[in-house]
N, C-alpha and C positions, 0 to 999 in steps of 0.2 A: 680816854675819858677820863677828866681832873677827880680826884679824890673829893667826896664833900666836903672837908675839911679844910682845904686849900683857902684862904683869905683873899679876896683882892688886894692885887699890890699898888698902893698909892702912889700917882703921878710925883715929879719931883717939881714940876711947876704948876699943879692943879691940885683938885679937895679929890676925896674919896668919893666921889659922889660923879664924876666927869669919868672914872673910871670904867670900861666897858667890862660890861658884868658876859660870864660863859654859861650859858642857859645847860647844863645836862643832867636826863635824869636822874636824882638822885639814888634809883633802885639798880643803875649799872653804871654807877661811876668806879667800882673796882675792878672792872675785866679788864682794863686798859692793861693794866700789871701781867694779868694771867694771859692776857690775849697774847702781846711779847714776849712772854717768860717763855709759851710750848711752841710760837714759831720759829724765835731763836736755836731752841732745844732741839726742836723734831726735826726741824728743816734738814738740819744734815746728816741726822740719820736717816733720811726717806731718801735722799740720793743714795747712802749707802743700801738701803733697802730694795730700793731698785735695780742695782746690780748683783746683788743676790736674788734675786726672783727672776732675771734671767738665768743665771747657772743653775737655778733649783730647775728652769723650767726644760733648757738643754739638757741639764742631766737627765732626766725622767722620759724624755718626750720618744728618745732614740729607741726604747723597746717597751715601751705599754702595749698594750693590746686596743681592742673598741673601746671597751669602756673607759681604760685610762687617758686612753686619746683625748676623747669629748671634755673627761676631768680636768686633765695637764693642761690642753691647751686652751679648753674655752675658761679655765682657774686662773690660768696665766692671764690668758687676754683681757679679762676683768681685773682682775688684781694690778696687771701692767696702767690700763687704764684710770684705776683710783689711785696709783701711787703718783700718775701726772697731774690728776686734778687735784689732789694734795698742794704738790709741789708747788705748781700755777696758784692755786688759793694763799700759801704760804707766801710766798714771793711777792705778790700781788700785796698781802694784809703788811708786810716788813714794809715795801716802796712807799702804802698809804701811810703808816704809823711815823713811818721815817719824815712825812710830809708835814705830817701833824703834831710831830715833835719840834719842828721848825715855827710852823704858826706858833705855835704855844712856846716857844724859846722866844721870837722876837715879841708876839703879845706880852709876856711878863717882863722884858728889858725894856719896850719901850709902849707903854700903857697907853698912853697920851694917842696911840697911832699919826698919824702924817703929821708933820713941821709946816703946814703949809706958807708961812711966813717965809721960811727956808726955801722956798721954791725957787729961786731967782734964773734958774737955768732956762726956767720953760718963760714963753711969752701968755700973756694972759688969756688968750684964747685957747692955747692948750692945756693951759693951767684948770682952764674951767669946762673942757672934756675931761680932763683926767680924773677930776674930783666927783664929774657926773659918774664917772665910772669906778670908782675905789668905795670899797664896804668896809667896814669895821672887820677886823681880823676874827673876831672870836662866831661868826657869822661860819666861816672859813673851817673853824677850828670842830664846832659842832656838826657840820658834813663829813668832813675827814674822819669826825670820830663814830659816826654813824656808817660812814662807807668801808671802814676798817671793819668794824662787828658783823656786819652784813654778808662782806667777803668771807671773812672767815667762819660763818654759820654757813651760807650756801658751799664752799666748800665742801665743807663735813657731809651736805647731803648730797651731792654728787656723787661723793666717792664711798660715803654708803651705800648711798643705793645700786651703785655695780656691784659693791662686794655682794651684797644682799642677793643679786640673780642671782648668785649659785644653788640660790632655793629653786628656781627655772631650769638650772645646767645639770642637775642629777637626777631629778626624774626623766626628762629628758634625753640621757645618755642612758639611764638605766631601760628606757623604752626602745633604745635605739639596739642596744644590746640584745634582747629580749625578741622583737619581730628578726633581728641577724639569724638568729635559730633556724627560723623556720621559711623564710625569705631570703632574697639576695639582698647585699650590701645596699645598694642605689634605691631597690624597694623599699626597703626599710628606712633607709631616711628619707626619702619621698611621705609615706606613710606618717612617718613620727612627725615631720615637719607639718603636715595637713594637719596634726592636729593639734599641733600647735598654734597653727594660724588660727584654726576653728576656735580654740578658746581664746584668743587674743581679741577677733574679731568680735564671739559671743561679749565681752567684757568692755568693748568699745561701744557694741551696739546695747547693752543693756543702761552703761552711762546717758548715753546719749536718751533713749525712752524713759528715764530718771527725768531727766533736766529737762525734759522739751514737754512731758506729761503734769509734772510737777504734782498737785492735791489731786491732780481728776483718775491718777492711777491709785487704785485702790492697794492695797499692801497686800490683804488676806485672796486677792485674786491669781489665777493661776500664772498670770503674767506678771504681778507685784511678787510671786513668791520667785518667778525663774530670775526676775531680775535681782531680787537681794540674793539668792545665792551665787549669783556670778560676779553682784559686787564683793559678797562677802570673800571669795576666794579671790579675788583682784587684787582688796585690801590687807590676805594674807602672807601674800609674797613680799611684804613690807615688814621690818623691825617696825613696835611700836617709834619707838625714841626717832626713827627716821621719818616714820609717819605725822608725828607731835613737831619737830623743829619743822619740816616743810609746812606744815597746817600755820605756823605761827610764820614766815616769810610770807606764805601766798594771800595770807589773809589781812596784814598788814602794810602789806607793798602792792603796786598794781597789780592787779591779779596774771593780765595780757604778759607785762613786760616779764613779770618775776617766771610764767613757766614756759615763756619763749625761749629767755637766759639761759634756765637751768636744760630745759629738752637741748638745745644747742650746744650748753657745754658736754651733756653726755654723749651725745651724736659726734662733736668734735674728738673727744677723748676717744672714745670707741674706735674712730677710725684710725686715731694716728694710731693708738695701740694693735690695731690688726693689721695698718699698712708699713709702718716704720719705715718707709721709704724718705728716701734722700732727695735730693733736692739734683737731677743727673743732669739736668738740663730744661728746655723748653722756655726759658727765662726771654722775653722779647728781647731783640737787639742782644744777645749772646750769640756767642758760635754754636754752644750745645753739641759739640763734636759731631759736628756734622759730619764728617769722613772719617770718622770711626768707631768702631762696634766692637760692642762690649761681648757679643756671643754668635756662634754661627760660623761658616769658615773664616779661616784666616784669625781664629782668637783662642786665647789660652783660658781654661776657666781657671782662677785661682784655688776652688775647691777642690779639684783634682789632683793637687801637690800639699802635701804639709808643711813644705817647706817655701810659699810664698806667702806665710803670715797669714793665710783664710781659714776659716773653720773648717775642717773638712765637713764634707758632704754628710747628710743622717739618708740621701736616699741613694745617692749611686757611688761610684766606685771611687777611689783614688790611690793614687805611690807616694811615695816618701819623697820626690822632687825631680824637677822638669830632664835634670842630667842624670844619667846611671854612670858609675865609673867603675863599679864593683862588677863581678859575675854572673849577680842576681840582681832583679827589680822583684820589689815588695811589693803585691797587689794586696788592696782590702776592701773586703768587700761590705757593707752594710748590713746585720740581719736586721728586716723589719717582721716582726711578729704580725701588723696586718694582711701583709702579703705574703711571707713565707710557711705562715701557719697552716694556709689554704692552699700557694700553692705547690706545696713540697709534697703532700698527700696525694693530688691530683696528678700533677706529674710523675710519681715514683710511690704508686699503692703501697711497695713492700717494705717503704721505712716506717718505724716507731715514732714514737717520742722518749727521749733519752731521759727516763727518769730512773734508770735502775741506782739501787742500796749500791750495790758491787760491781764499781765502772769496769773493776778489771778486771770481772768476767767473759769467758766467750760471747754470751752472748750482748754484753753492752759492748764488746768490743765488735759485735757483725754489726750490732744496730747504728754504730757511730760510721763505721766505714760506709753503709747500706746510705746513710744522712748525706754525709759529705759526697759522695757521689753523684748523690742526687743534686748535690744545691751545686755541683762543678755542671751537669749536663744543662740544667736550666739556665747557667748563665753564660756557657756556651765562649770559655774566654779564648781570645785570635790573637799573634800577632802577624802584625802586617801580613793580616789576611790569612793566617794558617793559622790553622784549626791545632789548640796543647792539648789532644783530647786525652794523655796521657797526665796532665798536670794534677797535682794532690793539693787541696785545701784540708787546712786546718783549722780551727778553732781558736780565736782569739778574746778574751775579755780585759777591756779598759778599766781598772779601778776608778780612775779620776777619772772619766767621762761619762762611766758608767756603761758605755756603747761595747756591744758584741757584733762580731766583722768576721768573716771566713778571710782567712790569709792566704794568698799563695806569692811561691816565692819561683820569678820566673828565671829559668835560665837565660842570658843573655851575651854568652858567649860565643865569640866567633861573630858576632852583629858587626857590620861595616858601618862606619864612622860615619855620622848622619842623623838623620828622624829617621823614628820609627813610632808606631800608632801600635796602642794596644788595644781591642775593642773586645767589649764587656755588656750581654745582653740582660736585659733587669727583668727580675720574677713577675711574672703577669697573676693576678687572683682569677680561678676558675671564673667561668664566666666572660671577662672582660675580654677583651678585642686584643689579640696579641701587637706587640710592638711593634712596631714598623722600620725600628734603627735602631742600633746598639748604644751604648756609651763608646766615645772615643778618645783617649788620652794619649797626646802624642808626648814623645820623648824624647830623647838625644846621648846619644854615645860619645 
């Protein structure tokens, strides 16, 4: 938006009265400078922050428990969606502002608009049709100015709405965690989801009743008090800053268009954040790798080999390389708190948590050996179908990735040249059906 004190520029061959004016609200004229400053300064930081957020989620996700899984995964998903929304907002805003600067510059250099007397390259009919479709640049300057400000505000509404949803995630995580103490995991999730769904339906129903009945609804009646309580709870999930900015946009723009745009934006950002899928195929007219398989028989999973470039799996085992040249193969089995914390006591009733003050005591050493033997029993490691019953596991803590793994050094001395297969069975929580197939990791000598 142009500063209010900027005087109009008179054309060289016309009077000042012929100069088209730019009608911009006086109380919003300074915001274009702030908007461009914020967009330009923050956009670079947002790209950096997106990478930091991914590293933060990846750092904590491998070793959190039930409550932490909801907080880290849910918070990471909402934070990622909010960052994507802000990045899209600022990129769109800068693009519109660049268009606006071009309009303002052209209007200041050529304030008189088109010189129709010099339009000699067009015939009279085309010139007539062109003049009917050409508008003063001041109209587009105002539209671009307003569009940039609305995009700027709408992006913040979507982003802040997604981040404030953490208010819902925290109670839900605490509810699941509490119910899991007395119920099975699946039952706790179903009950918690049912409670959240009931609250959501109650809020939607209260809003519909309030809208449909209007003045006929007595606020002091039992129904009126129930509607007020449900709507008060719904409004409490968003901050006054978000609600105020949202209300200004909703009441000054087309309500249906604004609501549809914001809901669609939130849904799209959440879907992108959850899936983060890549376009592997499915494009009309493309080959789509019809004779290639990313998984199953005949495929190598890059997550099973640390040297193939993929990030090691946080659920399944991996080895260092697909080609083993030394006398030992190093196998990593990630410790999953959500699974191992329940599976190990169920499979080995004699194991105890390793919370000793003196780790060198005889009691601590015996407890450690019991845990490692139990892990080996659960995962049933085998080489070329031959069980490695005497294989010893050890603990390994990776401080960089904040990952905890069981490590086994499998002897490959005497193996013939060619392909060999290492199999590792996954740990299973009590009450869950046993795994039907182990992880298979091919390697070559």
